[in-house]
C-alpha positions in Angstrom: -81.2 24.2 21.7 -79.5 26.6 24.1 -78.8 24.9 27.4 -80.9 26.5 30.1 -80.2 26.9 33.8 -83.0 24.5 34.5 -81.2 21.8 32.5 -78.0 22.4 34.2 -79.7 22.2 37.6 -81.2 18.8 36.6 -77.8 17.5 35.6 -76.5 14.7 37.9 -73.0 16.2 37.7 -71.6 18.8 40.2 -70.3 22.0 38.7 -66.6 22.6 38.9 -65.3 25.1 41.5 -64.5 28.6 40.1 -60.9 28.3 41.4 -60.4 25.0 39.5 -61.8 26.5 36.3 -59.6 29.5 36.5 -56.4 27.6 37.4 -57.1 25.0 34.6 -57.5 27.7 32.0 -54.3 29.4 33.2 -52.4 26.1 33.3 -53.3 25.1 29.7 -52.5 28.5 28.2 -49.3 28.8 30.1 -48.2 25.3 29.2 -48.7 26.1 25.5 -46.7 29.3 25.9 -43.7 27.9 27.8 -43.6 24.4 26.2 -43.8 25.6 22.5 -42.0 29.0 23.0 -40.8 30.5 19.7 -41.9 27.6 17.5 -44.7 28.2 15.0 -43.9 24.8 13.6 -41.8 21.9 14.9 -42.1 18.9 17.2 -43.3 20.8 20.3 -45.8 22.9 18.4 -47.2 19.6 16.9 -47.4 18.0 20.3 -49.5 20.9 21.7 -51.7 21.0 18.6 -52.4 17.3 19.0 -53.2 17.8 22.7 -55.6 20.6 21.7 -57.5 18.1 19.4 -57.6 15.5 22.1 -58.8 17.9 24.8 -61.6 19.1 22.5 -62.5 15.5 21.7 -62.7 14.7 25.4 -64.9 17.7 26.2 -67.3 17.0 23.3 -67.3 13.3 24.1 -68.1 13.9 27.8 -70.9 16.3 26.8 -72.4 13.7 24.5 -72.1 11.0 27.1 -73.8 13.1 29.8 -76.4 14.3 27.2 -75.3 17.9 27.6 -74.3 18.4 24.0 -76.1 21.6 22.9 -78.8 21.2 20.3 -78.5 23.3 18.2 -74.9 24.3 18.7 -74.7 28.2 18.8 -71.3 28.4 17.1 -72.2 25.9 14.3 -71.9 28.3 11.4 -68.6 29.9 12.7 -67.1 26.4 13.3 -68.1 25.3 9.8 -66.4 28.3 8.3 -63.3 27.7 10.5 -63.2 24.1 9.5 -63.7 25.1 5.8 -60.7 27.4 6.1 -58.6 24.6 7.5 -59.9 22.4 4.7 -58.8 24.9 2.0 -55.4 25.0 3.7 -55.2 21.2 3.5 -56.3 21.2 -0.2 -53.7 23.8 -1.0 -51.0 21.1 -0.4 -51.9 19.8 -3.8 -50.8 23.1 -5.6 -48.5 24.5 -3.0 -45.0 25.8 -3.8 -43.8 24.3 -0.5 -46.2 21.4 0.2 -44.8 20.6 3.7 -45.3 24.2 4.8 -48.9 24.1 3.7 -49.4 20.7 5.4 -48.1 22.1 8.7 -50.3 25.2 8.4 -53.3 23.0 7.7 -52.5 21.0 10.8 -52.2 24.2 12.8 -55.6 25.4 11.5 -57.2 22.1 12.4 -56.0 22.5 16.0 -57.2 26.1 16.0 -60.6 24.9 14.9 -60.7 22.5 17.9 -59.7 25.2 20.4 -62.4 27.5 19.0 -65.0 24.7 19.2 -63.9 23.9 22.8 -64.3 27.5 23.9 -67.7 27.7 22.2 -68.9 24.5 23.9 -67.8 25.8 27.3 -69.5 29.2 26.7 -72.8 27.5 25.8 -72.9 24.9 28.5 -71.2 27.0 31.3 -72.1 30.5 30.4 -71.7 31.7 34.0 -68.0 30.7 34.0 -67.1 33.7 31.9 -65.4 35.4 34.9 -63.3 32.3 35.8 -62.3 31.8 32.2 -61.3 35.4 31.9 -59.3 35.4 35.2 -57.6 32.2 34.1 -56.5 33.8 30.8 -55.4 36.9 32.8 -53.3 34.7 35.1 -51.6 33.0 32.2 -50.9 36.3 30.5 -49.5 37.7 33.7 -47.1 34.7 34.0 -45.9 35.2 30.5 -45.5 39.0 31.2 -43.5 38.3 34.4 -41.2 35.8 32.6 -40.7 38.3 29.7 -39.7 41.1 32.2 -37.4 38.8 34.2 -35.6 37.9 31.0 -34.3 41.4 31.0 -34.2 41.9 34.7 -32.1 38.7 35.3 -30.3 38.1 31.9 -28.0 35.6 33.4 -30.9 33.1 33.8 -31.7 33.2 30.1 -29.7 32.6 26.8 -26.8 34.9 26.5 -27.5 35.1 22.8 -30.7 37.0 23.5 -29.0 40.3 23.5 -31.7 42.3 21.8 -33.0 45.5 23.5 -36.6 44.6 22.8 -38.2 41.9 24.9 -38.9 38.8 22.9 -39.0 35.8 25.3 -40.7 33.4 25.7 -41.9 33.5 22.1 -38.7 34.7 20.4 -40.8 37.5 18.8 -41.4 40.8 20.4 -44.8 41.5 18.8 -46.1 38.2 20.1 -45.1 39.1 23.6 -46.6 42.6 23.2 -49.9 41.0 22.0 -50.2 38.9 25.1 -49.3 41.9 27.2 -52.1 43.9 25.5 -54.6 41.2 26.2 -53.4 40.9 29.8 -53.8 44.7 30.2 -57.4 44.5 29.0 -58.2 41.7 31.5 -56.6 43.7 34.3 -58.7 46.7 33.3 -61.8 44.6 33.5 -60.8 43.2 36.9 -60.1 46.7 38.3 -63.4 48.2 37.2 -66.0 45.6 38.1 -68.9 46.6 40.2 -68.8 43.7 42.6 -65.5 42.1 43.2 -63.4 40.9 46.1 -61.2 43.8 47.3 -58.0 41.9 46.8 -58.7 41.3 43.1 -59.3 45.0 42.4 -56.1 45.9 44.2 -54.1 43.2 42.4 -55.3 44.5 39.0 -53.3 47.7 39.4 -49.8 46.1 39.7 -50.8 43.4 37.1 -51.8 46.2 34.7 -48.6 48.0 35.4 -46.5 45.0 34.5 -48.5 44.6 31.3 -47.9 48.2 30.3 -44.2 47.8 31.0 -44.0 44.7 28.8 -45.9 46.3 25.9 -43.7 49.3 25.9 -40.4 47.4 26.4 -41.3 45.1 23.5 -41.6 48.4 21.5 -44.5 46.7 19.7 -46.4 49.5 17.9 -49.0 46.9 16.7 -49.8 45.8 20.3 -50.1 49.4 21.4 -52.4 50.2 18.5 -54.5 47.2 19.1 -55.1 48.1 22.7 -55.8 51.7 21.9 -58.5 50.7 19.4 -60.1 48.2 21.7 -59.9 50.6 24.7 -61.9 53.1 22.7 -64.5 50.4 22.0 -64.5 49.6 25.7 -65.3 53.2 26.6 -68.0 53.3 24.1 -69.8 50.2 25.3 -69.0 49.5 28.9 -70.8 51.5 31.6 -67.7 51.9 33.9 -66.2 54.6 31.8 -65.1 56.8 34.7 -63.5 53.9 36.5 -61.8 52.7 33.4 -60.2 56.1 32.6 -59.2 56.5 36.3 -57.7 53.0 36.4 -55.8 53.4 33.2 -54.5 56.9 34.2 -53.1 55.7 37.5 -51.6 52.5 36.0 -50.3 54.3 32.9 -48.7 57.3 34.6 -46.8 55.3 37.2 -45.8 52.6 34.7 -44.5 55.1 32.2 -42.2 56.6 34.7 -40.4 53.3 34.9 -40.6 52.9 31.1 -39.1 56.3 30.6 -36.2 55.4 32.8 -35.7 52.2 30.9 -35.6 53.9 27.6 -32.7 56.0 28.8 -30.7 52.9 29.6 -28.7 51.2 26.8 -29.7 47.7 27.8 -33.3 48.5 26.9 -32.7 50.8 23.9 -29.7 49.4 22.1 -28.9 45.9 20.8 -25.8 43.9 21.6 -25.0 45.7 24.9 -22.1 43.9 26.8 -23.4 41.3 29.3 -22.1 43.0 32.4 -24.0 46.2 31.5 -27.2 44.3 30.8 -26.8 42.5 34.1 -26.3 45.7 36.1 -29.2 47.6 34.4 -31.4 44.5 34.7 -31.0 44.5 38.4 -32.1 48.1 38.5 -35.1 47.2 36.4 -36.0 44.4 38.8 -35.9 46.9 41.7 -38.0 49.3 39.7 -40.6 46.6 38.9 -40.9 45.7 42.6 -41.3 49.4 43.6 -43.8 50.0 40.8 -45.9 47.0 41.9 -45.9 48.2 45.5 -46.9 51.7 44.5 -49.7 50.5 42.2 -51.0 48.1 44.9 -51.1 51.0 47.3 -52.9 53.2 44.8 -55.4 50.5 44.1 -56.2 50.2 47.8 -56.7 53.9 48.1 -59.0 54.0 45.1 -61.0 51.1 46.5 -61.4 52.8 49.8 -62.3 56.2 48.3 -64.8 54.6 45.9 -66.7 52.8 48.7 -66.5 55.6 51.2 -67.4 58.5 48.8 -69.3 57.0 45.9 -70.5 59.4 43.2 -74.2 59.8 42.7 -75.6 58.0 39.7 -76.6 61.2 38.1 -73.1 62.7 38.4 -71.6 59.5 37.1 -73.8 59.7 34.0 -72.9 63.3 33.5 -69.2 62.6 33.7 -69.7 59.6 31.4 -71.4 61.8 28.8 -68.5 64.3 28.9 -66.0 61.4 28.5 -67.9 60.1 25.4 -67.9 63.6 23.9 -64.2 64.0 24.6 -63.6 60.5 23.0 -65.6 61.5 19.9 -63.8 64.8 19.3 -60.3 63.6 20.4 -59.3 62.9 16.8 -59.9 66.6 15.9 -57.6 67.7 18.7 -54.9 65.2 17.6 -55.1 66.5 14.1 -54.9 70.1 15.1 -52.2 69.5 17.6 -50.0 67.7 15.1 -50.7 70.3 12.5 -49.6 73.1 14.8 -46.7 71.4 16.4 -44.9 70.3 13.3 -43.2 72.2 10.5 -45.1 70.3 7.8 -48.6 71.0 9.3 -51.4 68.7 8.3 -49.3 67.2 5.6 -47.6 65.2 8.3 -50.5 62.7 8.2 -50.4 62.2 4.5 -46.6 61.9 4.6 -46.9 59.4 7.4 -49.5 57.4 5.5 -47.4 57.4 2.4 -44.4 56.3 4.4 -46.3 53.3 5.8 -47.1 52.0 2.3 -44.0 53.2 0.5 -41.8 50.6 -1.2 -38.6 52.5 -0.6 -39.0 53.5 3.0 -36.2 52.4 5.4 -37.2 50.1 8.3 -37.8 51.7 11.6 -35.0 51.9 14.1 -34.8 49.0 16.6 -35.1 51.4 19.6 -37.8 53.4 21.5 -37.7 56.0 18.7 -39.8 53.6 16.6 -42.9 54.8 18.5 -42.5 58.2 16.8 -41.8 56.7 13.3 -44.3 55.7 10.7 -41.8 53.9 8.5 -42.4 50.1 8.1 -41.5 47.3 5.7 -45.2 46.3 5.6 -45.7 48.4 2.5 -43.2 46.1 0.6 -44.8 42.9 2.0 -48.3 44.0 1.2 -47.3 45.1 -2.3 -45.7 41.8 -2.9 -48.8 40.0 -1.6 -50.9 42.0 -4.1 -48.6 40.9 -7.0 -48.8 37.3 -5.9 -52.6 37.5 -5.7 -52.8 39.0 -9.2 -50.7 36.2 -10.5 -52.5 33.4 -8.6 -55.9 34.9 -8.0 -58.1 31.8 -7.7 -56.4 29.8 -5.0 -53.0 31.4 -4.3 -49.7 29.6 -4.0 -50.5 27.4 -1.0 -50.9 28.0 2.7 -47.9 29.6 4.4 -45.9 29.9 1.2 -45.4 33.7 1.2 -41.8 33.3 2.0 -41.2 31.6 -1.3 -44.0 33.2 -3.4 -42.6 36.7 -2.8 -39.1 35.9 -4.2 -39.8 36.8 -7.8 -41.2 40.2 -6.7 -38.9 41.3 -3.9 -36.5 44.1 -4.8 -34.0 43.4 -2.0 -32.6 40.6 0.0 -34.7 41.2 3.1 -36.1 37.8 4.3 -39.8 37.8 5.3 -41.5 34.6 6.3 -44.9 36.2 6.4 -46.9 39.1 4.9 -47.4 40.8 8.3 -51.2 40.9 8.0 -53.9 38.3 8.0 -55.6 39.6 4.8 -52.4 40.0 2.7 -51.2 36.6 3.9 -54.4 34.8 3.0 -54.6 36.7 -0.3 -51.2 35.5 -1.2 -51.5 31.9 0.2 -55.1 31.0 -0.7 -56.2 33.6 -3.2 -59.9 34.6 -3.7 -61.0 31.2 -2.3 -59.3 31.8 1.0 -60.4 35.4 1.3 -64.0 34.5 0.7 -64.0 32.0 3.6 -62.0 34.4 5.8 -64.4 37.3 5.2 -67.4 35.1 5.9 -65.9 33.9 9.2 -65.2 37.5 10.2 -68.7 38.6 9.4 -70.2 35.7 11.5 -68.0 36.6 14.4 -68.7 40.3 14.2 -72.5 39.6 14.2 -72.1 37.5 17.3 -69.9 40.1 19.0 -72.5 42.9 18.3 -75.3 40.7 19.7 -73.2 39.9 22.8 -72.6 43.7 23.2 -76.4 44.2 23.2 -76.9 45.8 19.8 -80.1 47.7 19.7 -81.7 50.9 18.2 -80.3 52.9 21.1 -76.8 54.4 21.0 -73.9 52.0 21.6 -73.1 53.7 24.9 -76.5 52.4 26.3 -76.3 48.9 25.0 -74.8 47.4 28.2 -76.4 49.7 30.8 -78.4 46.8 32.3 -75.7 44.1 31.8 -74.9 41.9 34.7 -71.3 40.8 35.7 -71.4 37.6 33.7 -72.4 39.5 30.6 -69.7 42.1 31.1 -67.1 39.3 31.6 -68.3 37.8 28.3 -67.9 41.3 26.6 -64.4 41.5 28.1 -63.6 38.2 26.5 -65.0 39.5 23.2 -62.8 42.5 23.4 -59.8 40.3 24.2 -60.5 38.5 20.9 -60.7 41.9 19.3 -57.2 42.8 20.5 -55.9 39.6 18.9 -57.8 40.3 15.7 -56.7 43.9 15.3 -53.1 42.9 16.0 -53.3 40.0 13.6 -54.5 42.4 10.9 -51.1 44.1 10.9 -48.8 41.3 12.1 -48.3 37.5 12.0 -49.0 36.7 15.6 -51.6 34.1 14.7 -48.9 31.8 13.5 -47.6 31.3 17.0 -50.0 28.7 18.6 -49.5 29.9 22.2 -50.5 33.4 21.3 -53.3 32.3 19.0 -54.9 30.2 21.8 -55.6 33.3 23.8 -57.5 34.8 20.9 -59.2 31.6 19.9 -60.4 31.0 23.5 -61.9 34.5 23.6 -63.3 34.3 20.0 -64.8 30.9 20.6 -66.5 32.1 23.8 -68.0 35.0 21.8 -69.4 32.6 19.1 -70.8 30.2 21.7 -72.2 32.5 24.3 -76.0 32.3 24.6 -76.0 36.1 24.9 -74.7 36.4 21.4 -77.7 34.5 20.0 -81.5 34.9 20.0 -83.0 33.0 23.0 -84.9 29.8 22.2 -87.7 28.5 24.3 -86.5 26.0 26.8 -87.6 22.4 26.5 -88.3 19.8 29.2 -85.6 17.5 28.1 -83.8 16.0 31.1 -80.2 15.0 30.5 -79.7 11.2 30.8 -76.2 9.9 31.4 -75.1 6.6 29.9 -78.0 5.9 27.6 -77.4 3.9 24.4 -77.7 6.9 22.2 -75.4 8.9 24.4 -72.8 6.2 24.4 -73.0 5.9 20.6 -72.5 9.6 20.2 -69.6 9.7 22.6 -67.9 6.8 20.9 -68.4 8.3 17.5 -66.9 11.7 18.7 -64.0 9.8 20.3 -63.2 7.9 17.1 -63.4 11.0 14.9 -61.3 13.0 17.3 -58.6 10.3 17.7 -58.4 10.0 13.9 -57.9 13.7 13.6 -55.4 13.8 16.4 -53.5 11.0 14.7 -53.5 12.9 11.4 -52.3 16.0 13.2 -49.5 14.1 14.9 -48.2 12.4 11.6 -45.9 15.3 10.6 -44.6 15.4 14.2 -43.6 11.7 14.0 -41.9 12.4 10.6 -40.0 15.4 12.1 -38.8 13.3 15.0 -37.5 10.6 12.7 -35.7 13.2 10.6 -34.1 14.8 13.6 -32.9 11.4 14.9 -31.6 10.5 11.4 -29.7 13.7 11.0 -27.8 13.0 14.3 -26.6 9.6 13.0 -26.3 10.2 9.3 -22.5 10.2 9.3 -22.0 7.4 11.9 -24.7 5.0 10.8 -26.0 5.9 7.3 -28.0 2.7 6.9 -30.1 3.4 10.0 -30.4 7.0 9.0 -31.7 5.9 5.6 -34.3 3.7 7.2 -35.5 6.6 9.3 -35.6 8.9 6.3 -37.7 6.5 4.3 -40.0 6.0 7.3 -40.4 9.7 7.6 -41.3 10.0 3.9 -44.0 7.4 4.4 -45.5 9.4 7.3 -45.1 12.8 5.5 -44.5 12.5 1.7 -44.3 16.3 1.5 -41.3 16.6 3.9 -38.3 18.1 2.0 -36.2 17.4 5.1 -36.9 13.7 4.8 -35.8 13.7 1.2 -32.6 15.5 2.2 -32.0 13.0 5.0 -32.4 10.1 2.6 -30.0 11.7 0.1 -27.4 12.4 2.9 -27.6 8.9 4.1 -27.2 7.5 0.6 -24.2 9.8 0.0 -22.5 8.8 3.3 -23.1 5.2 2.3 -21.2 5.7 -0.9 -24.3 5.7 -3.2 -23.7 9.1 -4.8 -25.8 8.4 -7.9 -28.8 7.3 -5.7 -28.4 10.4 -3.6 -28.6 12.6 -6.7 -31.6 10.7 -7.9 -33.3 11.4 -4.6 -32.7 15.1 -4.7 -33.8 15.2 -8.3 -37.0 13.5 -7.3 -37.5 16.2 -4.7 -37.1 19.0 -7.3 -39.6 17.1 -9.5 -42.2 16.9 -6.8 -41.6 20.4 -5.5 -40.4 22.5 -8.4 -41.4 25.8 -6.7 -39.4 25.0 -3.6 -36.0 26.8 -3.8 -34.5 24.6 -1.0 -34.9 21.5 -3.3 -32.9 23.1 -6.1 -30.3 24.6 -3.8 -29.6 21.2 -2.1 -29.3 19.5 -5.5 -26.9 22.2 -6.8 -24.9 21.9 -3.6 -24.7 18.2 -3.9 -23.6 18.2 -7.5 -21.0 20.8 -6.9 -19.4 19.6 -3.6 -20.0 15.8 -3.9 -20.0 15.0 -7.6 -17.7 17.8 -8.6 -20.1 18.6 -11.4 -20.2 22.5 -11.8 -22.3 22.3 -15.0 -24.9 20.2 -13.2 -24.9 22.6 -10.3 -25.4 25.6 -12.6 -28.3 23.8 -14.3 -29.9 23.2 -10.8 -29.4 26.9 -9.9 -31.2 28.3 -12.9 -34.8 27.7 -11.5 -33.8 29.4 -8.2 -32.2 32.4 -9.9 -35.3 32.7 -12.2 -37.6 32.7 -9.2 -35.3 35.0 -7.2 -32.5 36.8 -9.0 -31.2 38.2 -5.8 -31.1 35.0 -3.8 -27.9 35.3 -1.9 -27.4 31.6 -1.3 -28.0 30.8 -4.9 -25.7 33.6 -6.0 -22.9 32.3 -3.7 -23.3 28.7 -5.1 -23.3 30.1 -8.6 -20.0 31.9 -8.0 -18.5 28.7 -6.6 -19.8 26.6 -9.5 -18.4 29.1 -12.1 -15.0 29.2 -10.3 -15.0 25.4 -10.2 -15.9 25.3 -13.9 -13.2 27.8 -14.7 -10.6 25.9 -12.7 -11.7 22.7 -14.5 -11.2 24.4 -17.9 -7.8 25.8 -16.8 -6.9 22.4 -15.5 -7.9 20.8 -18.8 -5.9 23.4 -20.7 -2.9 22.9 -18.4 -3.2 19.1 -18.8 -3.4 19.5 -22.6 -0.3 21.7 -22.6 1.5 19.3 -20.3 0.6 16.3 -22.6 1.8 18.3 -25.7 5.0 19.2 -23.9 5.6 15.7 -22.8 5.0 14.5 -26.4 7.4 17.1 -27.7 10.0 16.0 -25.2 9.5 12.4 -26.2 10.0 13.3 -29.9 13.1 15.3 -29.1 14.5 12.5 -27.0 13.9 10.1 -29.9 15.7 12.4 -32.3 18.6 12.8 -29.9 18.9 9.0 -29.6 18.8 8.7 -33.4 21.5 11.3 -33.8 23.6 9.7 -31.2 23.3 6.3 -32.8 24.3 7.8 -36.2 27.5 9.4 -34.8 28.9 6.2 -33.2 28.2 3.9 -36.1 31.3 2.6 -38.1 32.0 4.1 -41.5 30.6 2.1 -44.3 33.2 0.2 -46.5 33.4 0.8 -50.3 
């Protein structure tokens, strides 16, 4: 049953302060971002995922202990589908081409399910905290945006190897930074257009929005820009503050784009591998520009706030302007089409050419410069086409979760490396086949139904759904649209693989699923929460035990990776200890190819060459679809055993799966050369032995001749 205000008022616990809720939300999201960074897998990612499980366990356990666990739970169906998706990922380990990759992805999906459940629980039990949760997410996004901009403004403080023009820190991936920037921009838009808000927050929203615009444009992320544009159109359609929203975005956008236009004309922000001194000099100019931009936007925000309160528009005039804006929004595609048709030589065929270029298999990748915003070329057409071929070949259940990087090898026509299909649906189609798509589409449908309900769906036009919404409802809608930004971007990119970015979307998506406004109201009961009753204690203990068990399972691959990392460091100096670490890692994670390789390395360094080959052969037997297994076996046979024939045999499966695999091709050339050298050496040795034999026979004949010449003449 949905928790009511009366129930909350009867609770013996005091509500947390709004500032504490906002700061805690910001701290958790920022910690995940800066602690994990660019890792989508790895030890740090595993630690954060384990912590996510434990935090969700603590929250549900506390709710059970205080008898505040919602009954029924609003997000039950969505969480069941999310857990089912994680379960399918876990099951795919059994048929995966790369079992360890599928296991790590299943672990990631389990942690995502816990974050989604945690957000849904908070939404249902603390529905009035939507504003604080949203502000906390906005603060975390702003911290990430500031860090990303400072990585270009003060390059000396960050790795000198990060010499790309596009901003990519702290995630190591520009589209991930752009996605966070787009979500932050939406939150700033909400903060700057609220009806009742402290003056300082409305003013701060302007410079915060300007920094978000700057980071989205300097990442040159077309996906992030598209996601925000789509969601902003939905925002104008649903939210009553249309005039404020357009005015806010116009001021923020125009002033920010002046700085962006300057940056695009500087080599440090438009060209890769610029000398460090130039990057440092232009970075200082960017820093000054960001400070000036923030000051100008803060001043503009103060003026807008003053004007809006001193000369407010009459309600009738606001409605009239709102209608005009909706009409302009509706017909804007027509003007865009006509404008492009008139302004280009190709006319309206420009759109069809651009569409064909997106999905073309032969198109060149876009330039890594600001010019990419005017280009429709992309490599996604290749990836999506490869995904379709994989799906056709493995329709039922795919090739295993997160195996696109290997599954695409037989179908790729070049040597371009792509770890992901750059799109949620193509990735799931390749990884989990029809089974995964069925669960994914069901989850999407459940979430969309909750989002429509939260937006106040009715028989009236969508622009009237939220006319009577209060500030809490509008904050929940803003969270829903934040999740929509993440969803749209995930449809054309792989940002959901980075936990720190996905947590933003999961927080907002879980809030949408759990919000009471997204569900039909149920009659309140007279149940009074009772803390510490026997039943409550049993429930809390059961939740704690299940949660700890899940957290332990999630942490198992992390323990294995730690042991592998430690073993690799001492494999040459202490092979016996490294061998123990490798075997221990295999017990924790039998799918770890790295653990097999560590064991083989330790055995080889300990002088047990045959045992090392047996270990690598066992890896190829267990993971025949994993090219890394065959490559390491071929490398060992060639370099350690001097067995080019064995190396060539090990390379055949790799070259069959991927004829243009550059590493396999290089090893094959070395193996053939070694084999040829061995043949030549055998021929040379045979000739040498034949020559030595001839010389021995000649020497024997010479000795016989010499003996005959010195012998006395026979007597008669």
